[in-house]
N, C-alpha and C positions, 0 to 999 in steps of 0.2 A: 605164512611167511614170517611172522613174528617169532614163531617157534624155532625155525631153522636159522634165522639170522641173529636172534637176540637171546632167547631163553637158554637154549642148549649150549651156545658158546660161553655164556656167562656161567652156566653150571659147570662146564669143563674147566674154566679158569678157576672157579672157586674150589673144586675138588683138587686141582693141581696145587693150589696154595695150601690146602689142608694136608696134602701128601707131604709137602716140604716141611710144613710146621710139625706134622706128626712124626716124621723121621727125626726131626731135631728134638722133639720132646721125649719120644720113646727111646732114642739112642743114648741119652745121658740125662743127668738130672736137669730139670728145667725150672725156670722161674714160674711162680704162680700166675704171673701176668700172661705168659705164653699159653699156659694151660687154659686160662680163662678165655683167651682169644679163640682157641680151638673149640672150646665149649660153646662160645657165642656163634661160631660159624655153622654149627650143626643145625640150629633152627633156620638159618638162612638157606642152607642146602635143602632142608625140608620145604621151605617156601618155594624154591625153584622147582623142586620135585612136583609140588602141587600145581604150579603154573604150567609145567610141562604136561601134566595129566590133563589139565583144563584145555590146553592147546590141542592135545591129541584128541580129546573128546570133540572139540569143535571141528577139527580137520576130518576125522572119520565120520562125524555126523554129516558134514557137507559133501564128502566124497567117500563112499563106502569102500572102494577098492584100496584106499590108503591103508586100511587096517591089515591087509594081507602083505602089502609091499614094504611097509615101514618096519614090521617085526619089532615092535616096541616093548614086548613083554620082558625079553632078556635084559636089555639095558636098564629098564626100570627095576627089575629084580636085583641086578648087580648094584644099582644105586641104593636100593633099600637096604641091602646087606652091608654096604659101606656105611650107611647112616647108623645102622644098628651097632656095627663095630665101633664107630666113633663114639656113640653114646656109652657103650660098654667100656671103652678105653679112657675116656676123659671125664665122664660123669661119675661121681662117687667121692669117697674120701681120699683116694690116691689114684695116680695114673697107673694103668695096668694095660698090658697087651704086648703083642709081638711086633717089633718094628718091621720085620720082613713081611709078616702077614698083612699088616696095615698098609705097607707100601704096595704090596701086590694087589690088595683089594682096591686101593686107589687107582693103580695103573689099569686094572681091569675095568673099573668104571670109566676111566678116561678113554680107554680104547673102545669100549662098547658105545660110549656117547659120541666118540668121533665117527664110528661107523654109522651110528644112528643119525648123526648130523649129515653125514654124506648121503645116506638114503633120503633124508628130508630134502636136501638140496636137489638130489636127482628127481625126486617126485615133484618138487617145486618147479624145476625146469620143465618137467613133462607137463605139469598143469598149466604153467605159463604158456608153453608152446601150444597146448591144446586150446587154452583160452584165446591166445593170439589167432590161432587158426579159426576158432569160432567167431571171434570178432572180425577177422578178415572176411569170413563168409558173410557175416551180418553186414559188414561194410559194403561188400560187393553187391549183396542183395539190396541193401538200402540205396546204394548208388544206382543200381539198375532201376529200382522203383522210382527214385527221384528223377532219373533220366526219362523214364517212361512218363512220369507225371509232368515233367517239364515239356516233353514233346507233345503230350496231350493238351497241356495248358497253352503252349504256343499254337497248336492247331486250332483249339477253341478260340484263342484270342484272334488268330488270323481270320477265322470264320466270322467272329463278332465284328472284326474290323471291316470285312467285306460287306456284311449286312449293314453295318453302321454307315459305311461310305455310300452304299446304294441308297439308303434312306436319306442321307444328307444331300446326296446329289439330286434326289427327287425334290427335296425341300428347296435346295438352291435353285433348281430349274423354275419352280413356281415363284420363288421370291424374285428372281431376275425378271420373269415375265411381269410380275406385279410392279417391279421397279420401272420397267419400260412402259407401263400403262396398259398392259394386256391382262384383263380380268376374265378372259374367256376360258382359261384352263380350269380343270376340275381335279383337285387333289384327291387321290384314292388311297385311303389308309389300308394297310395289309397287316393283319394280326391285331394284337392288343398290347404291344409293348410301348415303351416311351416314344419311339418314333411314330408309331401309329397314333398315339395320343397327340403328338406334335402335328401330324398331318390333319387330324380332326380339328385342332385349334386353328391351323392354317386355313382350312376350308371355312370355318366359322368366320375368321377374320376377312377372308375374301368375300363371303356373302355380305358381311357388314359394309365392306368397302364398295361393293356393287350398289347396295342400297344408298349409301352416302353419295356416291358419284351420280346416281340417277337423280336424287333430290337436288344436289348442287347444280347438275346440268339443267334441270327444269327451272330452278330458281334463277340461274344465270341468264337463261333465255328470257324469262320474264323481266329480269333486271335490265337487260339490254333494251327490250321493248319499252319498258317504263321510262328508263333514262332517256331514250330517244324521244319519246313523247314529251318528257319534261323539258328537254333541250329545245325542241320545236316550239313548245308553248312559251318558253322563256324568251326565245328569239322574237316570236310574235308580240309578246307583251313588251319587250324592249322597243320594238318598232312603234307600237301604239303609244308607249310612254314618251318616246322621242317626239312623235307627232303631237301629242298632247302638250308637251313642253313648248314646242314651237308655237302652237295655237295660243297658249297662255302668254308667251312673249308678245305675240301680236296683239292679244287682248290688253296686255299691260300698256303697250304703246298706244293703242286706241284709247284706253282710259285716260292716259296722260293728255292726249290730244283733246278728248272730251272735257277733261278738267280745265285745260287752258281755255277752250272755247266758252265753257260755262262761266269761268271767271271773267273773261272779256265781256260776255253778255251781261253779267251782273254789273260790271263797271258801266257799260252803256246804259243799262236800265237805271242805275243810280244817277247818271248824268241826265238821262231823259226825265227822271223824277224831279231833279233840280230845275230843269228847263220848264217842266210842267208847273212847278211851284211859282217860278218866275212869271210864266204865262198867266197863272191864276191871279198874281198880284197886278199884273198889267191889265187883266180884264176887270179887276175890281176898280183900279184907278180909272179905267176907261168908262166904267159905269158912273163914277163920280164926276167925270169931266165930259159927260155926254155932249155937252154944249160945244166942246172943242173937237168933236168928231171930224168935222169938215177939214179943219186945219191939220189934223193928225191922220187923215185918211191914208195918205201915202205911207206913213210909218206903220199904220195898221196893215196896209197891203203888204209891206215888206215883212212885217212880223208873221202875217198869215202865210206868206210864201215860205219863210223859214220853218214855220210849224209844219207846213205841208211836207217839206223835205225831211224834217225829223220824223214825222209820221211814216214817211216812206222807209226811213231807216229802221224805225220800230217794227214796221210791217216785215221788213227783210229779216230783222233779228228774230221776230216771232216765227217766221217761216223756217229759218235755220234751226231755231230751237226745236221746232216741231220735228224737223228731219233728224236732229241729234237725238231727240227723245225716242223717235221711232227706232233708230239704230241701237240706242241703249236698251230698248225693250227686246230687240232681237238678240243682242248679246246676253241679256239677262235670261232669256229663254234658253239659250245655249248653255249657260252656266248651271241651269237646273235649280236644285233646292237652294244652293248658296246665292243665287241671283234673284230670289223671290222679292226681297226687300228693295233691291235696286229696280226691279220691274215696277213696283208700286210708285217709287219716286219718279221713274221715267213717265209713268202714266199721268201723274200730277203735273209734271213739267209740261207734258204735251197739252194737257187741258188748259194750263195757264197760257201756253203759247197760242193756242187757238182763241182763247178769250182776248189775249192781247191783240191778235190779228183782227178780231172782230171789232174791238174798241178802236184800233187804228183806222179801220175802214170807216167807222162812224165819225171819228174825229176828222178824217180826211174829207168826208162828205160835208161835215159842218164847215170846215175851213173853205171848202170850195164854194159853199153857199155864201160864206162871209165875203169871199173875194168877189163873187158876183154882185153882192150888195154894195161892196165898196165901189165896184165899177159903175154901179147905177148912180153913185154920187149922192147927192143930197136928197134925191127923190125918196130915199128910204131912211132918212135921218130919224123920222118919228119911230120907225120900227127898229132903229139901232139899239134903243134902250132894252127892248125885249130880247133882241138878238144877243146883246152883251150879257144880259142875265143868263140866257141859255149857254153862251160861251163860257161864262164864269162857272156854271154848274158842270159843263163838260170838262173844263180845265181841272176842276176839283176831282171830278170822277177819274180823269186821266191820271192825275197825280196819285190818287189812291191805287189805281191799277198799276201804275209804274212802281209804286212803293211795294205792292204785293209781288210784282214781277221781280223786283230787286231782292226782296226777302226770300222768295222761292229760289231765285238763282243762287243766293248765298247758301241756303240749305242744300240745294242740289250740288253745289260745289263741294260742301263738306261731305255729303254722301258719296260723291264721286271720288273724293280723296280717300275716304275710308275704303271704298270699293277697290281703289287702286292699290292701297296697302294690302287688302285681303288678296287681291290678284297676285301681287308680288310674293306674299307669303305662300300662296298656292303654287306659284311658279317655282319658288325655292324648294318647297316640298316635292314638287314634281321632278325637279332636277335630282334631288336626293333619291327619290324612288327610281329614277332612271339609272342612277349609279348602282343602286342595290339590284335592280333587274339585270344590269350587265354582269355584276358579280354572280348572280344566280345562274345566268346563262353560261358563264364560264365554268362554274362549279358543275352544272348539269352536263356540259360538254366533257369535262374531265371524268365525271361519273360514268358517262357513256363509254369513254375510251377504256376505263378500268373494267367496266362490265364486259366489254368486247374482249379484252385481254383474258379476263377470267373465263369467259365462254370458250376462248381458243385453248386455254390450258386444260379445261375440263374435257374438251372434245378429244384430247389426246388419249384418254382412257377408252379402251375397247371393251364393250359389254357383250355378253352372249345374246 
């Protein structure tokens, strides 16, 4: 293509210029500069000749048939003759040659090169047409191959789409069943592709879910049963705690009443001790003024009557103290380990009450005897001294006993007060325990409801 469009046209143009310049130089006397220009163009023509030969060699080497159609020997021979003529005419000491011959040689070269260029262009058109036809055929074949490949690709893609959709629908079916709680389906993988591996993983996951649901279902059933038992036990414990709190309130009230009674008994015992001391003084003075017994017999009779009443009161107090001590012992036995100390105190109080009652009986007997002697009058005045001595000893003894009773009553009152405080503390703790038990019962009931809800949710799963 370069040969027909560039090299040959440039060569024709250069030869035409040399023809014009040669005509001018050979036709008349010329300037040396013009001769030098013609001489310099000869190597340029030779260069183009060489380039044309190289182009012909490439063209004929690529396409063997061109050597027969181009017929390049004659044009190249004419060109070589023109070059030799130019060298002979313009190289040397002087310009020499025939103008007409030079012009004819140049015209022949131009004509042969034009014909050669025409053949080159014709061959180029033929080669281009041939190449276009070949490329068109290649294009058509390529288009057909691409179309077939696209059709095959679309078919394979459609087949892959169908297979994928089938596998995905199968996976979707199992997943929807698992979502609704149905674990009875059995994924069956087909083949060994990605979908089959996905089905295997789905089957493994389903087996794991079955095992988890089975364990959770068993645990939820046990949790429901255990929470029910806890709630029932908490309710029973709450009822027993409330009953215990009520009993402790009653015990606290009883302890307050016992404390008040014991305090009252202590006050009476103190008063009786004071009376006994007074009686002891009276008895002592009576011993000193035994001679005045007759005149003061009425006073002694009155004092004896009063003492008899006091002894009756003491006897009644001792009886009540005995009953209270018995009740206290019963309450201490109910209190258990915490009431052991109180039981000991109650036993001592009961013992003192019994001794007080016994002493009161003895004193009452003595007073009765004294009253009888007073009634006897003066007949027993000689025995009054001994009787007064006995009365003085009995009065002292009664004073000691009443003092002991008073001391024991004070100690018992202090013990009962401490016991009352302990019972109040126990009642307060019992109330707190009752509140905690109620909270525990509420929590157990809530736990039971939650466990029931969990069991209901787990029961929605269907296992094979």
